[in-house]
BADRENLO-533474 format. One line per field, with one value per atom (N, C-alpha, C): residue number from 1; atom name; x, y, z. Coordinates in steps of 0.001 Angstrom, whole numbers, plus 500000, padded with zeros to 6 digits. Example, Ala and Ser with C-alpha at 12.3 -4.5 7.8 and 13.67 -1.06 7.14 Angstrom:
# residues 2
papa c(1,1,1,2,2,2)
zagu c(N,CA,C,N,CA,C)
xx c(513190,512300,513200,512850,513670,512900)
yy c(494310,495500,496700,497750,498940,500030)
zz c(507800,507800,507800,507080,507140,507870)
This chain:
# residues 298
papa c(1,1,1,2,2,2,3,3,3,4,4,4,5,5,5,6,6,6,7,7,7,8,8,8,9,9,9,10,10,10,11,11,11,12,12,12,13,13,13,14,14,14,15,15,15,16,16,16,17,17,17,18,18,18,19,19,19,20,20,20,21,21,21,22,22,22,23,23,23,24,24,24,25,25,25,26,26,26,27,27,27,28,28,28,29,29,29,30,30,30,31,31,31,32,32,32,33,33,33,34,34,34,35,35,35,36,36,36,37,37,37,38,38,38,39,39,39,40,40,40,41,41,41,42,42,42,43,43,43,44,44,44,45,45,45,46,46,46,47,47,47,48,48,48,49,49,49,50,50,50,51,51,51,52,52,52,53,53,53,54,54,54,55,55,55,56,56,56,57,57,57,58,58,58,59,59,59,60,60,60,61,61,61,62,62,62,63,63,63,64,64,64,65,65,65,66,66,66,67,67,67,68,68,68,69,69,69,70,70,70,71,71,71,72,72,72,73,73,73,74,74,74,75,75,75,76,76,76,77,77,77,78,78,78,79,79,79,80,80,80,81,81,81,82,82,82,83,83,83,84,84,84,85,85,85,86,86,86,87,87,87,88,88,88,89,89,89,90,90,90,91,91,91,92,92,92,93,93,93,94,94,94,95,95,95,96,96,96,97,97,97,98,98,98,99,99,99,100,100,100,101,101,101,102,102,102,103,103,103,104,104,104,105,105,105,106,106,106,107,107,107,108,108,108,109,109,109,110,110,110,111,111,111,112,112,112,113,113,113,114,114,114,115,115,115,116,116,116,117,117,117,118,118,118,119,119,119,120,120,120,121,121,121,122,122,122,123,123,123,124,124,124,125,125,125,126,126,126,127,127,127,128,128,128,129,129,129,130,130,130,131,131,131,132,132,132,133,133,133,134,134,134,135,135,135,136,136,136,137,137,137,138,138,138,139,139,139,140,140,140,141,141,141,142,142,142,143,143,143,144,144,144,145,145,145,146,146,146,147,147,147,148,148,148,149,149,149,150,150,150,151,151,151,152,152,152,153,153,153,154,154,154,155,155,155,156,156,156,157,157,157,158,158,158,159,159,159,160,160,160,161,161,161,162,162,162,163,163,163,164,164,164,165,165,165,166,166,166,167,167,167,168,168,168,169,169,169,170,170,170,171,171,171,172,172,172,173,173,173,174,174,174,175,175,175,176,176,176,177,177,177,178,178,178,179,179,179,180,180,180,181,181,181,182,182,182,183,183,183,184,184,184,185,185,185,186,186,186,187,187,187,188,188,188,189,189,189,190,190,190,191,191,191,192,192,192,193,193,193,194,194,194,195,195,195,196,196,196,197,197,197,198,198,198,199,199,199,200,200,200,201,201,201,202,202,202,203,203,203,204,204,204,205,205,205,206,206,206,207,207,207,208,208,208,209,209,209,210,210,210,211,211,211,212,212,212,213,213,213,214,214,214,215,215,215,216,216,216,217,217,217,218,218,218,219,219,219,220,220,220,221,221,221,222,222,222,223,223,223,224,224,224,225,225,225,226,226,226,227,227,227,228,228,228,229,229,229,230,230,230,231,231,231,232,232,232,233,233,233,234,234,234,235,235,235,236,236,236,237,237,237,238,238,238,239,239,239,240,240,240,241,241,241,242,242,242,243,243,243,244,244,244,245,245,245,246,246,246,247,247,247,248,248,248,249,249,249,250,250,250,251,251,251,252,252,252,253,253,253,254,254,254,255,255,255,256,256,256,257,257,257,258,258,258,259,259,259,260,260,260,261,261,261,262,262,262,263,263,263,264,264,264,265,265,265,266,266,266,267,267,267,268,268,268,269,269,269,270,270,270,271,271,271,272,272,272,273,273,273,274,274,274,275,275,275,276,276,276,277,277,277,278,278,278,279,279,279,280,280,280,281,281,281,282,282,282,283,283,283,284,284,284,285,285,285,286,286,286,287,287,287,288,288,288,289,289,289,290,290,290,291,291,291,292,292,292,293,293,293,294,294,294,295,295,295,296,296,296,297,297,297,298,298,298)
zagu c(N,CA,C,N,CA,C,N,CA,C,N,CA,C,N,CA,C,N,CA,C,N,CA,C,N,CA,C,N,CA,C,N,CA,C,N,CA,C,N,CA,C,N,CA,C,N,CA,C,N,CA,C,N,CA,C,N,CA,C,N,CA,C,N,CA,C,N,CA,C,N,CA,C,N,CA,C,N,CA,C,N,CA,C,N,CA,C,N,CA,C,N,CA,C,N,CA,C,N,CA,C,N,CA,C,N,CA,C,N,CA,C,N,CA,C,N,CA,C,N,CA,C,N,CA,C,N,CA,C,N,CA,C,N,CA,C,N,CA,C,N,CA,C,N,CA,C,N,CA,C,N,CA,C,N,CA,C,N,CA,C,N,CA,C,N,CA,C,N,CA,C,N,CA,C,N,CA,C,N,CA,C,N,CA,C,N,CA,C,N,CA,C,N,CA,C,N,CA,C,N,CA,C,N,CA,C,N,CA,C,N,CA,C,N,CA,C,N,CA,C,N,CA,C,N,CA,C,N,CA,C,N,CA,C,N,CA,C,N,CA,C,N,CA,C,N,CA,C,N,CA,C,N,CA,C,N,CA,C,N,CA,C,N,CA,C,N,CA,C,N,CA,C,N,CA,C,N,CA,C,N,CA,C,N,CA,C,N,CA,C,N,CA,C,N,CA,C,N,CA,C,N,CA,C,N,CA,C,N,CA,C,N,CA,C,N,CA,C,N,CA,C,N,CA,C,N,CA,C,N,CA,C,N,CA,C,N,CA,C,N,CA,C,N,CA,C,N,CA,C,N,CA,C,N,CA,C,N,CA,C,N,CA,C,N,CA,C,N,CA,C,N,CA,C,N,CA,C,N,CA,C,N,CA,C,N,CA,C,N,CA,C,N,CA,C,N,CA,C,N,CA,C,N,CA,C,N,CA,C,N,CA,C,N,CA,C,N,CA,C,N,CA,C,N,CA,C,N,CA,C,N,CA,C,N,CA,C,N,CA,C,N,CA,C,N,CA,C,N,CA,C,N,CA,C,N,CA,C,N,CA,C,N,CA,C,N,CA,C,N,CA,C,N,CA,C,N,CA,C,N,CA,C,N,CA,C,N,CA,C,N,CA,C,N,CA,C,N,CA,C,N,CA,C,N,CA,C,N,CA,C,N,CA,C,N,CA,C,N,CA,C,N,CA,C,N,CA,C,N,CA,C,N,CA,C,N,CA,C,N,CA,C,N,CA,C,N,CA,C,N,CA,C,N,CA,C,N,CA,C,N,CA,C,N,CA,C,N,CA,C,N,CA,C,N,CA,C,N,CA,C,N,CA,C,N,CA,C,N,CA,C,N,CA,C,N,CA,C,N,CA,C,N,CA,C,N,CA,C,N,CA,C,N,CA,C,N,CA,C,N,CA,C,N,CA,C,N,CA,C,N,CA,C,N,CA,C,N,CA,C,N,CA,C,N,CA,C,N,CA,C,N,CA,C,N,CA,C,N,CA,C,N,CA,C,N,CA,C,N,CA,C,N,CA,C,N,CA,C,N,CA,C,N,CA,C,N,CA,C,N,CA,C,N,CA,C,N,CA,C,N,CA,C,N,CA,C,N,CA,C,N,CA,C,N,CA,C,N,CA,C,N,CA,C,N,CA,C,N,CA,C,N,CA,C,N,CA,C,N,CA,C,N,CA,C,N,CA,C,N,CA,C,N,CA,C,N,CA,C,N,CA,C,N,CA,C,N,CA,C,N,CA,C,N,CA,C,N,CA,C,N,CA,C,N,CA,C,N,CA,C,N,CA,C,N,CA,C,N,CA,C,N,CA,C,N,CA,C,N,CA,C,N,CA,C,N,CA,C,N,CA,C,N,CA,C,N,CA,C,N,CA,C,N,CA,C,N,CA,C,N,CA,C,N,CA,C,N,CA,C,N,CA,C,N,CA,C,N,CA,C,N,CA,C,N,CA,C,N,CA,C,N,CA,C,N,CA,C,N,CA,C,N,CA,C,N,CA,C,N,CA,C,N,CA,C,N,CA,C,N,CA,C,N,CA,C,N,CA,C,N,CA,C,N,CA,C,N,CA,C,N,CA,C,N,CA,C,N,CA,C,N,CA,C,N,CA,C,N,CA,C,N,CA,C,N,CA,C,N,CA,C,N,CA,C,N,CA,C,N,CA,C,N,CA,C,N,CA,C,N,CA,C,N,CA,C,N,CA,C,N,CA,C,N,CA,C,N,CA,C,N,CA,C,N,CA,C,N,CA,C,N,CA,C,N,CA,C,N,CA,C,N,CA,C,N,CA,C,N,CA,C,N,CA,C,N,CA,C,N,CA,C,N,CA,C,N,CA,C,N,CA,C)
xx c(558526,558427,557171,557317,556191,555422,554199,553379,554004,554760,555349,556359,557040,558050,557450,556375,555734,554500,554072,552999,551606,550672,549256,548509,547520,546772,545331,544460,543082,543024,542174,542042,541210,541619,540859,540659,539593,539353,540059,539872,540595,540153,539033,538575,539055,539830,540348,539401,538320,537349,537673,537411,537629,536671,537158,536340,535750,534425,533705,533076,533227,532641,531161,530533,529086,528714,529689,529429,529615,529983,530180,531559,532490,533857,534763,535756,536728,537694,537952,538921,540334,541296,542688,543509,544683,545621,546969,547716,549016,549987,551239,552290,552411,552596,552836,551614,550416,549207,549229,549724,549818,550847,551913,552918,552360,551592,550965,550069,549267,548374,549175,550288,551112,551694,552122,552668,551585,550401,549298,548938,548916,548610,549620,550906,551952,551806,551466,551264,550096,549080,547875,547931,549086,549227,550164,549680,550513,551594,552846,553970,553832,554025,553908,552530,551562,550188,549940,550815,550655,551513,550886,551624,552613,552332,553206,554322,554282,555352,555331,555986,555916,556753,557546,558327,557595,556420,555653,554861,554826,553996,554798,554068,554655,554156,554978,554611,554171,553553,553200,551882,551103,549886,550179,551358,551707,552007,552177,552461,551188,550035,548792,548613,548366,548257,549520,550657,551895,551873,552815,552912,553382,552788,553131,554373,555531,556786,557744,558801,559745,560366,560727,561393,560496,559200,558273,558067,557948,557766,558998,560184,561415,561407,560852,560769,559821,558706,557775,558479,559207,559920,560930,561662,562623,561941,560747,560005,559631,559281,558922,560158,561297,562551,562860,562713,562964,561997,560743,559754,560134,560461,560851,562128,563063,564339,564155,563109,562839,561898,561503,560634,561508,561642,562563,562172,560915,560486,560813,561328,561742,563261,563809,565264,565827,564997,565529,564406,564710,563795,564237,563412,563764,563345,562201,561670,560779,560915,560055,559966,558772,558571,557401,557533,556453,556320,555287,555144,553806,553764,552496,551530,550292,549281,548993,549130,548913,547468,546552,545134,544694,545567,545193,546468,546743,547963,547935,546780,546645,546813,547371,547555,548880,549374,550582,550268,551073,550928,552208,552042,553174,553191,554336,554547,555784,555688,556831,556900,558131,558395,559502,559259,560251,560450,561614,561910,561826,561088,560926,562085,562137,563248,563259,562146,562121,562457,562801,563152,561990,560759,559600,559527,559112,558955,557476,557141,555747,555694,554557,554334,553159,553323,552231,552168,551283,551290,549994,550091,548944,548239,549033,548470,548370,547196,546952,546481,547038,546430,546440,545448,545332,546435,547038,548151,547704,546649,546170,544718,543925,542516,542199,541322,540969,540193,539990,539381,537984,537281,535925,535915,537088,537180,537908,537952,538589,537517,537748,536817,537391,536590,537001,536548,537487,537210,537319,536285,536283,536153,536793,536703,537142,538165,538714,539444,539054,539643,540906,541998,543254,543949,544901,545745,547172,547819,549162,550140,551190,552228,553366,553393,554344,553774,554513,554006,554086,554747,554906,554334,553885,553455,552087,551294,550006,549733,549015,548724,547227,546896,545505,545172,543881,543440,543709,543700,543903,545007,545525,546578,546057,546877,546464,546757,545755,545944,546171,545370,545509,545082,545920,545616,544951,543877,543127,543410,543484,543756,543821,544568,544661,544370,543344,542886,542769,542821,542560,541142,540942,539616,538575,539020,538093,537714,538457,538210,537278,536053,535122,534709,534767,534438,535625,536808,538041,538363,538200,538524,539890,540444,541748,542888,543976,545195,545017,545407,545541,546978,547179,548521,549278,548574,549277,550009,549536,550089,551614,552266,553724,554314,553448,553933,553988,554111,554152,553564,553291,552701,553530,553486,554105,553161,552394,551373,550341,550345,549355,549986,551221,551946,551973,551537,551537,552616,553510,554458,553938,553625,552925,553847,553272,554020,554091,553120,553092,553010,553840,553847,552535,552078,550906,551264,550269,550554,551321,551091,551759,551741,552551,552502,551154,550665,549379,548227,548203,547116,545994,544759,543605,543329,543259,543055,541952,541485,540588,541258,541089,541820,540851,541032,540291,541285,540964,541875,541135,541759,541245,542027,541323,541974,541459,542217,541874,541155,540004,539310,539875,540480,541010,540150,539613,538667,539242,540524,541124,541923,541677,542441,541596,541718,541147,542190,542516,543626,543202,543506,543220,544485,544840,546065,545671,546195,545840,547072,546913,547999,547900,549012,549088,550024,549525,550274,550718,552003,552594,552313,552532,552458,553655,553388,554439,555021,556333,557002,558371,558881,560208,561239,562476,563604,564342,564221,564780,566287,566818,568249,569013,568299,568967,569230,568862,569104,567855,566858,565630,564408,563285,561997,560965,560119,559036,557709,556919,555601,554529,553274,552190,551823,552064,551629,552779,552646,553641,553648,554828,554989,554886,554033,553937,554870,554865,555781,555932,557088,557345,557615,557066,557199,558145,557973,558804,558963,560086,560361,560994,560342,560859,560989,562077,562196,561072,560343,559202,559627,560904,561395,561685,561690,561919,560572,560115,558771,558554,559592,559460,559698,560019,560239,561252,562442,563515,564338,564448,565295,564443,564219,563441,564372,564275,565153,564785,563655,563248,564068,564727,565563,566735,566888,567933,567701,566545,566215,565674,565720,565160,564120,563272,562264,562030,561608,561294,560118,558987,557749,557398,557478,557107,558316,559520,560741,561466,561783,562522,563957,564900,566313,566768,567233,567552,568956,569187,570502,571540,571105,572027,571504,572417,572006,571189,570165,569317,569281,568551,568499,567815,568493,567902,566728,565611,564352,563712,564234,563601,562336,561430,560169,560238,559591,559645,558258,558004,556722,556921,556174,556374,555118,555293,554202,554498,553568,553786,552443,552471,551236,551358,550215,550158,549024,549078,548032,547587,546320,545761,545416,545848,545582,545272,544284,543942,543807,544374,544225,544264,543713,543551,543947,544664,544977,543837,543773,542792,543508,542955,543492,542789,543542,542929,542068)
yy c(615992,616502,615939,615380,614763,615796,615404,616291,616524,615527,615677,616826,617080,618130,619529,619675,620979,621116,620020,620078,619983,619581,619516,620267,621055,621826,621959,622379,622663,623915,623913,625055,626146,627394,628529,629529,630338,631354,632642,633716,634957,635670,635231,635805,635016,633936,633124,632044,631787,630767,629439,628341,627022,626784,626108,625835,624438,624340,623066,622746,621482,621106,620762,620365,620085,618899,618055,616894,617210,618468,618853,618534,618157,617841,619054,619150,620225,619923,620926,620775,620967,620372,620508,621007,621528,621951,621301,621034,620394,620934,620485,620860,622384,622895,624334,625166,624607,625332,625585,624619,624796,625868,625946,626973,628364,628527,629823,630213,629250,629539,629848,629126,629355,630768,631227,632582,633615,633410,634335,634361,633181,633122,633920,633781,634502,636008,636423,637841,638396,637573,638050,637899,637459,637273,638331,639102,640118,639435,639804,639201,639399,638305,638352,638030,637813,637570,636107,635191,633776,633435,633028,632793,631643,630695,629538,629761,630858,631182,632686,633432,634888,635473,634650,635131,634945,634320,634056,635291,635524,636607,637851,638917,640195,641307,642340,643489,644659,644370,645473,646133,645491,646142,647433,647512,648710,649903,649664,650763,651442,650826,651431,652795,653803,655168,655974,655296,656011,656570,657466,658007,656918,656894,655892,656369,656191,656654,655482,655696,654629,654020,654857,654350,653388,653696,652821,651517,651628,650419,649528,650143,649358,648547,649119,648397,647204,647405,646299,645198,645597,644614,643829,644503,643812,642764,643093,642124,640890,641086,639944,639100,639760,639022,638138,638676,637889,636718,636946,635868,634744,635094,634090,633355,634093,633490,632466,632622,631690,630557,630523,629461,628381,627190,626161,625608,625787,625266,626215,627415,628373,628391,628162,628130,629443,630238,631450,632454,633731,634817,635363,635197,635663,637109,637472,638815,639195,640420,640904,642420,642922,644371,644775,645930,646563,647971,648197,649450,650126,651413,652135,651603,651362,650871,651949,651593,652559,653038,652242,652614,653332,653329,653920,654297,655590,656043,655791,655386,655118,653633,652864,651427,650994,649841,649274,647909,647508,646220,645418,644164,643264,642221,642078,641038,640241,638921,638103,636839,636411,635151,634442,633201,632455,631075,630508,629136,628233,627133,626193,625195,624396,623458,622363,622166,621183,621795,623102,623768,624453,624216,624851,626316,627145,628574,628909,629654,630081,631594,632148,633587,633875,634888,635403,636896,637257,638607,639367,640672,641584,641523,641434,641537,643016,643435,644858,645012,645975,646316,647821,648363,649819,650362,651430,652039,653303,653891,655156,655318,655966,656166,657649,658004,659419,659957,661289,661958,661448,660920,660434,659233,658591,657428,657748,659022,659435,659608,659020,659114,660014,660935,661808,661211,661053,660523,661670,661859,662948,662386,663085,662773,661343,660861,659547,659690,658884,658973,658113,658720,658014,658544,657767,658202,658292,659414,659611,658625,658286,657399,658190,659495,660408,661812,662814,664185,664680,663910,664353,663378,662197,661184,660614,660371,659704,658948,657840,657003,657017,656878,656769,655314,655043,653680,653264,654237,653943,654828,654436,655208,656583,657591,658982,659428,660016,660670,662165,662749,664174,664398,665049,665293,666659,666724,667960,668598,667789,668377,667354,667699,666889,667813,667467,668318,667512,668186,667519,666961,665839,665210,666080,666978,667884,669083,669284,670421,669976,669644,669079,670087,671390,672420,672757,672237,672433,673913,674642,676073,676331,675304,675448,675091,674640,674353,673159,673340,672219,671740,670648,670203,669655,669437,668950,670063,671273,672367,672404,672321,672297,670912,669892,668521,667804,666476,665687,664307,663577,662249,661238,659999,658868,657688,657414,656369,656686,655987,656303,656948,657328,657939,659449,660168,661627,662129,662949,663670,665092,665481,666736,667944,669066,670317,671013,670732,671291,670159,670211,669151,669112,667900,667709,667966,668165,668454,667342,666069,664961,663734,662759,661470,660814,660053,659356,660342,661343,662333,661860,661954,661596,662726,662359,663348,662890,663828,663503,663970,663178,663416,663473,664460,664563,664349,663422,663179,662478,662484,661766,660474,659413,658147,657672,656815,656376,655035,654954,653682,653007,651846,651105,649870,649705,648627,647277,647091,645783,645741,646643,646655,647163,646503,647051,646879,647956,647943,648616,647985,648566,648502,649625,649715,649965,649156,649239,649603,650578,650975,650205,649688,648949,649704,650052,650884,650066,650151,649563,648059,647325,645863,645377,644562,644135,642804,642811,641608,641489,640243,639979,639920,640246,639969,638771,637640,636407,636271,637037,636918,638233,639306,640578,641389,640852,641587,641743,640880,640973,640857,641356,641238,640856,639900,639515,640052,640663,641161,640242,640522,639603,639634,640773,640918,641408,641186,641720,643242,643827,645258,646001,647015,647904,649100,649640,650722,650671,651071,651019,652418,652720,654052,654069,653123,653186,651819,651666,650507,651047,650814,651287,650127,650157,649259,649616,648613,648942,649571,649457,650142,651617,652007,653402,654133,654422,654945,656296,657104,658404,658333,657115,656877,657868,657787,658691,658130,656787,656168,655311,655798,655073,654142,652855,651870,651598,652146,651937,652784,653817,654653,653817,653737,652950,651444,651032,649610,649222,647932,647431,646372,646062,645033,644238,643000,642099,641254,641427,640772,641154,640240,640585,640641,640669,640653,641986,642542,643796,643476,643995,643868,645198,645166,646386,646883,648198,648745,648519,648060,647805,646652,645984,644860,645368,644574,644918,643737,643902,642873,641609,640476,639211,638877,638511,638211,639449,640635,641865,642155,642916,643247,644651,644776,646035,646388,647674,648180,648682,648102,648406,649045,650161,650819,650730,650136,649933,649840,649815,649626,648357,647728,646519,646692,645962,646133,644798,644786,643670,644200,643492,643984,642829,643004,642039,642791,642269,642919,641864,642193,641222,641833,641040,641441,641055,641694,641304,641036,640182,639892,640754,641308,642091,641195)
zz c(323613,324982,325632,326806,327490,328293,328614,329422,330792,331293,332617,332652,331509,331467,331403,330653,330532,331408,331990,332965,332381,333223,332906,333991,333580,334569,334106,335026,334668,333808,332805,331900,332555,332377,332884,331755,331868,330858,331238,330436,330667,331927,332518,333785,334991,334717,335804,336279,335536,335919,335237,335936,335362,334200,333171,331989,332109,331928,332039,330687,330250,328952,329110,328001,328007,328884,329189,330049,331531,331821,333215,333748,332850,333274,333112,333990,333883,332742,331910,330832,331373,330690,331082,329896,330192,329157,329446,328389,328541,327505,327609,326678,326561,325362,325191,325571,325394,325804,327302,328055,329496,329850,329043,329311,329057,327981,327712,328880,329338,330465,331725,331936,333125,333124,331938,331837,332138,331567,331828,333311,333938,335374,336177,335808,336532,336335,335090,334828,335644,335897,336580,338097,338610,340060,340612,341548,342181,343006,342749,343449,344954,345692,347139,347670,346780,347223,347580,347165,347487,348700,349788,351026,350890,349972,349832,348811,348072,347126,346865,347734,347661,346534,345855,344722,343395,343446,342228,341818,340514,339995,339648,339353,338960,339871,339989,340818,339952,338788,337907,338291,339151,339617,340357,340996,341758,340864,339538,338630,338128,338389,337923,338588,337773,338272,338087,337785,337521,336094,335796,334452,333491,332304,331299,330542,331158,330577,330438,329656,329339,330590,331552,332756,333526,333622,334325,333556,332226,331423,331500,331641,331780,333077,334139,335408,335283,334571,334338,333544,332519,331697,332539,333417,334279,335147,335625,336427,335633,334362,333518,333215,332968,332747,333949,335148,336357,336459,336095,336141,335180,333935,332944,333374,333968,334371,335475,336278,337373,336974,335694,335184,334539,335171,334657,333296,332868,331571,330421,330749,329726,329664,328452,328300,327777,327067,326460,326212,326450,326100,324743,323739,322402,322162,322710,322485,323656,324111,325194,325101,324858,324783,325666,326267,327034,326481,325690,324964,325282,324995,325105,324055,324444,323517,322468,321179,320107,320043,320593,320580,321854,322864,324145,324890,324966,325630,327128,327638,329064,329386,328436,328647,328044,328472,327883,327288,326311,325642,325871,326275,326492,325389,324709,323714,324098,324033,324420,323578,323311,322629,323398,323791,324558,323950,324203,323795,325016,324882,325977,326016,327060,327228,326177,325457,324387,323035,323015,321781,321095,321552,320931,321327,320382,320630,320762,321792,321984,322109,321752,321833,322770,323593,324424,324122,323205,322666,322938,322758,322851,324194,325249,326591,326950,327343,327613,329055,329761,331043,331205,331876,332022,332905,332472,333185,333905,333396,333949,333516,334314,333970,333852,332933,332746,333938,333923,335077,335386,334377,334615,335556,335732,336598,337903,338250,339494,340570,341717,342831,343919,344419,345512,346841,347729,349062,350059,350844,351811,353225,354137,355575,355908,355185,355553,356885,357851,359186,359259,359664,359846,361082,361549,362663,362143,362368,361830,362459,361698,362223,362848,362602,363233,363090,363508,363388,361944,361076,359682,358661,359081,358118,358470,357423,357576,356278,356382,355223,354929,353649,353239,352914,352758,352491,351052,350141,348726,348157,347003,346365,345961,346189,345996,344564,343931,342632,342847,343731,344026,345471,346243,347646,347783,348570,348755,350107,351154,352452,353560,354605,355820,356989,357772,358867,360147,361269,362545,362534,363158,363163,363838,364701,365390,364513,363413,362520,361391,361753,360771,359701,360015,359036,358135,358507,357726,357539,358620,358605,359244,359840,360490,359552,360114,359354,358421,357162,356238,356372,357086,357427,356218,355101,353922,353183,353218,352433,352540,351364,351328,351439,351562,351693,350356,350405,349179,349443,348358,348484,347712,348154,347460,347604,346522,346533,347609,348748,349782,351009,350881,351999,351830,352854,352834,353794,353280,354127,354260,355455,355702,355592,355183,355129,356468,357344,358690,359698,360731,361734,362508,362774,363620,365078,365933,367343,368055,367641,368316,367412,367767,367080,367345,366379,366500,366699,365838,365847,364927,365380,364554,363559,362273,361227,360278,359452,358348,357060,355996,354756,353585,352724,351468,350327,349419,348302,347174,346001,344839,344668,344293,343976,342628,341968,340624,340669,340013,339841,338598,338751,337616,337421,336214,335943,336325,336071,336288,337583,338481,339724,340878,341992,343219,344306,344970,345908,347200,348293,349602,350436,351021,351811,353261,354145,355558,356376,357241,358119,359435,359888,361143,362073,363237,364174,365382,365678,366885,367011,365921,366015,366841,367847,368785,368326,368061,367585,368248,368252,368784,367671,368015,367134,367715,367030,367576,367328,366372,366087,366241,366567,366789,365537,364359,363112,362262,362455,361666,362571,362048,362729,361677,361991,361095,361629,360726,361093,360517,360831,360477,358997,358312,356928,356060,354748,353827,353901,353882,354090,352754,352720,351571,351778,352982,353351,354861,355332,356769,357288,358452,359030,360216,361146,362348,363005,363676,364534,365808,366927,368209,369190,369949,371097,372072,372551,373410,374732,375068,376267,375998,374709,374323,374373,375604,375807,375129,374999,374362,372854,372366,370935,370367,370915,370504,369355,369254,368238,367312,366097,365099,364326,364583,363964,362503,362044,360650,359690,360216,359361,358857,357553,356879,356982,357531,357530,356151,355824,354573,354897,353926,354161,352891,353078,351979,352420,351753,352149,353591,354567,355939,356868,356312,357120,357030,358199,358292,358671,357910,358257,358842,360073,360806,360474,360564,360232,361324,362482,363583,364422,365103,365941,367128,367469,368604,369568,370638,371672,371159,371261,370854,371783,371159,371872,372496,372150,372617,371823,372418,371758,371150,369967,369222,368700,368577,368090,366663,365718,364305,363734,363044,362331,360840,360087,358662,357964,356640,355884,355057,354805,353999,353000,351917,350904,350361,349918,349182,347802,346760,345408,344482,343643,342617,341309,340267,338979,337903,336751,335683,334345,333560,332194,331274,330118,329126,327815,327018,325687,324663,323696,322619,321759)
């Protein structure tokens, strides 16, 4: 098997830094060593984070903070299967497991064995990443200022571990209504138990978020981004969508018809449940996130 078939690339260490020899030259890797490095690179890249190839990488960073249960690990495994299946230099997956780390119930271990197109078998084993962090690594955020996306929904800047309260921004002493009581959370999305006075209400939020050593994630809410639908069935926004709250025709001044209901999205493209005016303008409220995370080798 030639280097052209399996590729040649610059060598990087486990921290993602280029490796330089004593002469000041960059080291390279080729053949099966390059494939091992390529797999590790794909594992360490959050899917959708590369603007030139949004299908590259894995979406397992989004599972950090979730319960370490079989169903969640199965979803991670499915993502890896899809990654391997889209790698033309891999001909067969021989073994792939995503298990709870025997030394740390708050982490998972990935083991994989694949056959390359030249018939060689390689192993990428004992990859560990933190799945959950103990209470000592929980940070409490107080008085985070946000503006609700509706009378029932508001987003936080970081993923929520435990919600403490949502109050009107004018209620600085927090003696008034806790609008969260009776509500629920999904990652950074809060569905309130009590309706706010109006859409786009300024609130302050107290909540706990998890500090993960190998992950830093920031979620930004974007309100009323104005975009056109050029074909009447889809709308593209400026950033990859983490969650979508609403899509309104800008002529719908009272915002009576939320087109985001039953709509789907993929990266930065929204597919609408019904045809809309071609070249019409729409106001979209959604959240986007930036995330970086790193695996470590045992």
